[in-house]
N, C-alpha and C positions, 0 to 999 in steps of 0.2 A: 663092163657088169650088165647084166641081165636081172630083170628085178628079182625072181625066184633064187640065183645063189646072192643076192646082197638081202633078201630077207632073213636067208638061211642063217648067212654070217651074223644078223643082228640077233636072232635067237639064239644062236649058239653063244654069244658074246654075254650072253643074259639081259640085252634090251627089249622093253615093251615094244611093240611094233603097230603101228598105224597109220592112216593115211588122213592126210591134212590137207583137203580144196581151197584155195581161195578162188571165188569167183569174181574177175575184173581188178582193176587198179586199183592199190591199195599199198600203203607206207603205215609200216609198224615201226613207232619210236625207237629212239634208243631204250632198249631193256637187256636183261639177261635172264637165263632160265636157271633154275636149282638142279638142273641134271645135265649130265652128256648127252649128245646131240650127233647123230649121224642119220643122214640124210641123202636121197635119190631124188633129183626131179624125174618125173614122169609125164607131162604134159606143161605146155608153158615155159615161164624163164622167172627167176628168182636173184634179186640182187642181194647181195649181203655186204655190209660195210663192216667192219672193223680192224681195229688200228688202224683209223684214217684211211685204208683201202677200199674199194670197193669191187667184186667180183662177182657177174655174174654166170649162174650154172643153168644151163639147159636140158634136156633129157637125157637121159642117161647117165649124166654126170652127177658125182658125191662130191659130200662136205661133211666135217666134222666138225664140233667144236666142242670144247672143255665146258661143264657147270661155271657161270659166274663171268663168263665171257661175253662184254658189253659189246652189243652189235645193235644195227640197223637195219630192217628187211623192207623189201620195196619188189611190189609187182606190176608186171605191164598192164596192157589191156586186156590183155588173153587171159589174165591168172595164171594159176599154176595147180597141179597136185603133185603131191610130193610124197612119198614114200617114207614115214620118219620114224627112228627108233629113240628111245629116252631111255638112261640109264641112270636111277637115283642112287 
């Protein structure tokens, strides 16, 4: 899926759309969000660990998480740019 189509779907479905940039390696310890998430990796890579399973997402790949989902986020040395949709 391309960025324009993904962003249009987020807006259609009532998500707030933003871009999240992480410059360089980073690990966010286990946490959750008070909103639903749908996102697309634009640059770099993001590894999400949820329910004891890690999955890495690369440019063009999308993922979603329901509000309250406990997860870890980790980024490699190159960091990542994520197109992020949040729905409260």
